[in-house]
C-alpha positions in Angstrom: -4.4 -83.5 -13.5 -4.0 -85.4 -10.4 -5.7 -84.6 -7.0 -2.4 -83.6 -5.6 -1.8 -81.1 -8.3 -5.4 -79.7 -7.9 -4.9 -79.4 -4.1 -1.6 -77.7 -4.7 -3.1 -75.2 -7.2 -6.0 -74.5 -4.8 -3.6 -73.8 -1.9 -1.6 -71.5 -4.2 -4.8 -69.7 -5.2 -5.9 -69.4 -1.6 -2.5 -68.0 -0.6 -2.6 -65.5 -3.5 -6.2 -64.5 -2.4 -5.0 -63.9 1.1 -2.0 -61.9 -0.1 -4.4 -59.8 -2.3 -6.8 -59.2 0.6 -3.9 -58.0 2.8 -2.7 -55.7 0.0 -6.2 -54.3 -0.5 -6.5 -53.7 3.3 -3.1 -52.0 3.4 -4.0 -49.8 0.4 -7.4 -48.9 1.9 -5.8 -47.9 5.2 -3.2 -45.7 3.3 -6.0 -44.1 1.3 -7.9 -43.3 4.5 -4.8 -41.8 6.1 -4.2 -39.7 3.0 -7.8 -38.5 2.9 -7.6 -37.5 6.5 -4.4 -35.5 5.9 -5.9 -33.9 2.9 -9.0 -32.8 4.9 -6.8 -31.4 7.7 -4.6 -29.5 5.2 -7.6 -28.3 3.2 -9.0 -26.8 6.4 -5.9 -24.7 6.9 -5.6 -23.7 3.3 -6.1 -20.1 2.5 -7.0 -19.2 -1.1 -4.6 -16.8 -2.9 -7.4 -14.2 -3.2 -7.9 -14.2 0.6 -4.1 -13.9 1.2 -4.0 -10.9 -1.2 -7.1 -9.4 0.5 -5.4 -9.7 3.9 -2.2 -8.2 2.6 -4.1 -5.3 1.1 -6.0 -4.8 4.3 -2.8 -4.7 6.3 -1.2 -2.2 3.9 -4.3 0.0 4.1 -4.2 -0.1 7.9 -0.5 0.8 7.9 -1.2 3.7 5.5 -4.0 4.9 7.7 -1.8 4.8 10.8 0.9 6.7 9.0 -1.6 9.3 7.9 -2.9 9.7 11.4 0.7 10.1 12.8 1.5 12.7 10.1 -1.7 14.6 10.8 -0.9 14.6 14.6 2.7 15.8 13.8 1.3 18.6 11.6 -1.1 19.6 14.4 1.8 19.7 16.8 3.9 21.7 14.4 1.1 24.2 13.9 0.8 24.6 17.6 4.5 25.1 17.9 4.5 27.7 15.1 1.6 29.6 16.8 3.6 29.5 20.1 6.7 30.8 18.4 4.7 33.6 16.7 3.2 34.6 20.1 6.7 34.6 21.6 8.1 36.7 18.8 5.2 39.2 19.1 5.8 39.4 22.9 9.5 40.0 22.3 8.8 42.5 19.7 6.3 44.3 22.0 8.9 44.2 24.8 11.6 45.7 22.6 9.2 48.4 21.4 8.2 49.2 25.0 11.9 49.2 26.1 12.8 51.6 23.2 9.8 53.8 24.1 10.7 53.8 27.8 14.3 54.7 27.1 13.2 57.7 25.0 16.0 56.9 22.5 13.8 57.4 19.5 11.9 60.4 20.9 15.2 62.2 21.7 16.5 61.5 18.2 13.4 63.0 16.6 13.7 66.4 18.4 
Protein backbone atom coordinates (compact mmCIF):
# COMPACT_ATOMS: atom_id res chain seq x y z
CA UNK A 1 0.00 0.00 0.00
CA UNK A 2 1.24 3.38 -0.89
CA UNK A 3 1.42 6.40 1.41
CA UNK A 4 -1.30 8.07 -0.62
CA UNK A 5 -3.66 5.16 -0.10
CA UNK A 6 -2.84 5.03 3.62
CA UNK A 7 -3.53 8.78 3.99
CA UNK A 8 -6.75 8.37 2.03
CA UNK A 9 -7.88 5.52 4.26
CA UNK A 10 -6.94 7.49 7.42
CA UNK A 11 -8.96 10.50 6.21
CA UNK A 12 -11.93 8.23 5.45
CA UNK A 13 -11.60 6.65 8.91
CA UNK A 14 -11.41 10.10 10.55
CA UNK A 15 -14.46 11.26 8.58
CA UNK A 16 -16.39 8.14 9.66
CA UNK A 17 -15.29 8.69 13.29
CA UNK A 18 -16.56 12.30 13.15
CA UNK A 19 -19.86 11.11 11.63
CA UNK A 20 -20.24 8.50 14.38
CA UNK A 21 -19.49 11.05 17.10
CA UNK A 22 -22.16 13.38 15.68
CA UNK A 23 -24.64 10.52 15.48
CA UNK A 24 -23.87 9.51 19.09
CA UNK A 25 -24.36 13.14 20.28
CA UNK A 26 -27.65 13.36 18.38
CA UNK A 27 -28.90 10.07 19.83
CA UNK A 28 -27.80 11.11 23.35
CA UNK A 29 -29.69 14.42 23.06
CA UNK A 30 -32.80 12.63 21.79
CA UNK A 31 -32.54 10.17 24.66
CA UNK A 32 -32.30 13.00 27.19
CA UNK A 33 -35.34 14.76 25.69
CA UNK A 34 -37.34 11.54 25.81
CA UNK A 35 -36.31 10.92 29.43
CA UNK A 36 -37.42 14.45 30.38
CA UNK A 37 -40.77 13.94 28.63
CA UNK A 38 -41.20 10.60 30.39
CA UNK A 39 -40.47 12.17 33.80
CA UNK A 40 -42.97 14.96 33.13
CA UNK A 41 -45.68 12.57 32.01
CA UNK A 42 -44.92 10.15 34.87
CA UNK A 43 -45.53 13.00 37.31
CA UNK A 44 -48.99 13.60 35.86
CA UNK A 45 -49.87 9.91 35.60
CA UNK A 46 -52.58 8.72 37.96
CA UNK A 47 -52.70 4.96 38.58
CA UNK A 48 -55.93 3.17 37.68
CA UNK A 49 -56.60 2.30 41.35
CA UNK A 50 -56.49 5.97 42.32
CA UNK A 51 -58.82 6.88 39.45
CA UNK A 52 -61.27 4.22 40.61
CA UNK A 53 -60.96 5.43 44.20
CA UNK A 54 -61.65 9.03 43.16
CA UNK A 55 -64.64 7.92 41.08
CA UNK A 56 -65.94 5.88 44.01
CA UNK A 57 -65.51 8.83 46.38
CA UNK A 58 -67.38 11.13 43.97
CA UNK A 59 -70.22 8.60 43.71
CA UNK A 60 -70.41 8.29 47.50
CA UNK A 61 -70.50 12.06 47.85
CA UNK A 62 -73.30 12.28 45.29
CA UNK A 63 -75.26 9.54 47.09
CA UNK A 64 -74.80 11.27 50.45
CA UNK A 65 -75.99 14.57 48.97
CA UNK A 66 -79.03 12.85 47.48
CA UNK A 67 -79.84 11.21 50.81
CA UNK A 68 -79.54 14.58 52.60
CA UNK A 69 -81.90 16.20 50.07
CA UNK A 70 -84.39 13.34 50.44
CA UNK A 71 -84.25 13.56 54.23
CA UNK A 72 -84.85 17.32 54.04
CA UNK A 73 -87.75 16.80 51.63
CA UNK A 74 -89.23 14.19 53.98
CA UNK A 75 -88.91 16.57 56.92
CA UNK A 76 -90.67 19.30 54.92
CA UNK A 77 -93.42 16.86 53.89
CA UNK A 78 -93.95 15.78 57.51
CA UNK A 79 -94.24 19.43 58.55
CA UNK A 80 -96.75 20.02 55.74
CA UNK A 81 -98.75 16.94 56.77
CA UNK A 82 -98.85 18.16 60.39
CA UNK A 83 -99.95 21.63 59.22
CA UNK A 84 -102.69 20.06 57.09
CA UNK A 85 -103.84 17.90 60.02
CA UNK A 86 -104.01 20.97 62.27
CA UNK A 87 -105.92 22.89 59.61
CA UNK A 88 -108.34 19.99 59.16
CA UNK A 89 -108.87 19.78 62.92
CA UNK A 90 -109.52 23.53 63.09
CA UNK A 91 -112.05 23.30 60.24
CA UNK A 92 -113.69 20.30 61.83
CA UNK A 93 -113.89 22.14 65.17
CA UNK A 94 -115.28 25.19 63.36
CA UNK A 95 -117.93 23.11 61.64
CA UNK A 96 -118.84 21.40 64.92
CA UNK A 97 -119.10 24.78 66.69
CA UNK A 98 -121.19 26.19 63.83
CA UNK A 99 -123.54 23.23 63.96
CA UNK A 100 -123.78 23.49 67.73
CA UNK A 101 -124.42 27.23 67.57
CA UNK A 102 -127.10 26.85 64.95
CA UNK A 103 -128.95 24.33 67.10
CA UNK A 104 -129.72 22.24 64.04
CA UNK A 105 -128.81 18.99 65.70
CA UNK A 106 -130.38 19.87 69.06
CA UNK A 107 -133.70 20.75 67.42
CA UNK A 108 -133.69 17.50 65.49
CA UNK A 109 -133.16 15.50 68.66
CA UNK A 110 -136.26 16.94 70.44
